[in-house]
C-alpha positions in Angstrom: 2.0 5.3 23.8 2.3 2.5 21.6 1.5 3.9 18.1 -1.9 1.1 17.6 -2.8 2.9 20.7 -2.1 6.3 19.4 -3.6 5.8 15.5 -6.5 4.6 17.4 -7.4 7.3 19.5 -6.3 9.8 16.8 -9.1 8.1 14.7 -11.5 8.1 17.2 -11.2 11.9 17.2 -11.2 12.2 13.7 -7.9 13.4 12.9 -5.2 12.2 10.7 -3.4 8.5 12.2 -0.1 9.9 10.7 0.7 13.6 11.8 -2.7 13.9 14.2 -2.7 17.8 13.8 -5.3 17.7 11.1 -8.6 16.6 10.3 -8.8 13.0 7.9 -10.0 12.8 4.8 -13.3 11.1 4.5 -13.2 7.9 3.9 -9.4 8.3 4.6 -7.4 7.7 7.8 -4.9 10.1 6.7 -5.1 14.4 6.5 -4.5 15.5 2.8 -0.9 16.3 3.7 -0.2 13.2 4.4 -1.8 11.2 1.7 0.4 13.8 -0.6 3.8 12.6 1.0 2.7 8.9 1.2 2.4 9.3 -3.0 5.7 11.1 -3.4 7.2 8.4 -1.7 5.5 5.8 -3.5 6.2 7.7 -6.7 10.0 8.1 -6.1 10.1 4.3 -5.1 8.5 3.9 -8.0 11.2 5.8 -10.2 14.2 4.3 -8.0 13.1 0.7 -9.0 13.0 1.6 -12.9 16.0 3.2 -13.0 17.6 0.2 -11.2 15.4 -2.5 -13.5 14.2 -4.1 -9.8 11.7 -5.0 -8.6 8.8 -2.5 -7.4 7.7 -4.5 -4.1 10.9 -5.9 -2.7 13.5 -3.5 -4.2 16.2 -6.4 -4.6 15.6 -8.6 -7.7 15.5 -7.5 -11.1 12.6 -7.6 -12.8 11.3 -10.6 -14.2 10.0 -10.5 -18.0 6.3 -10.5 -18.7 5.6 -9.9 -14.9 5.3 -6.2 -15.0 7.4 -4.4 -12.8 8.2 -7.2 -10.1 10.4 -10.1 -10.5 9.2 -13.4 -10.8 8.8 -14.5 -6.9 7.2 -11.0 -5.7 4.7 -11.5 -8.9 4.0 -14.9 -7.8 2.8 -13.8 -4.5 0.9 -11.0 -5.8 -0.8 -13.7 -8.3 -1.5 -16.0 -5.3 -2.9 -12.9 -3.3 -5.1 -12.0 -6.1 -6.6 -15.6 -6.8 -7.6 -15.7 -2.9 -9.0 -12.5 -3.1 -11.7 -13.2 -6.4 -12.4 -16.6 -5.0 -13.8 -15.2 -1.9 -15.5 -12.4 -3.4 -17.2 -14.7 -5.3 -17.8 -16.6 -2.3 -19.5 -13.8 -0.2 -21.4 -12.8 -4.1 -22.7 -16.8 -4.0 -23.9 -16.8 -0.7 
């Protein structure tokens, strides 16, 4: 069964979309165990990037000064997405 179909079936049944064996946390699509596993993987990735001085987003290029934990290319993409989100939010609030 394709993964999107499996996740949709699990979501409809109120189960974790990742493991499918436990109920999901209210307001989320994963169970507490799968959420904790994802948090741990993200933490390890951030630490690995920090040790190497690499961008947290792409893990390939060096961090750019004044750009937080990202390289210049990833920081520019992130900024553009943030500006678009803010613009859409203002537009929705204004309507």
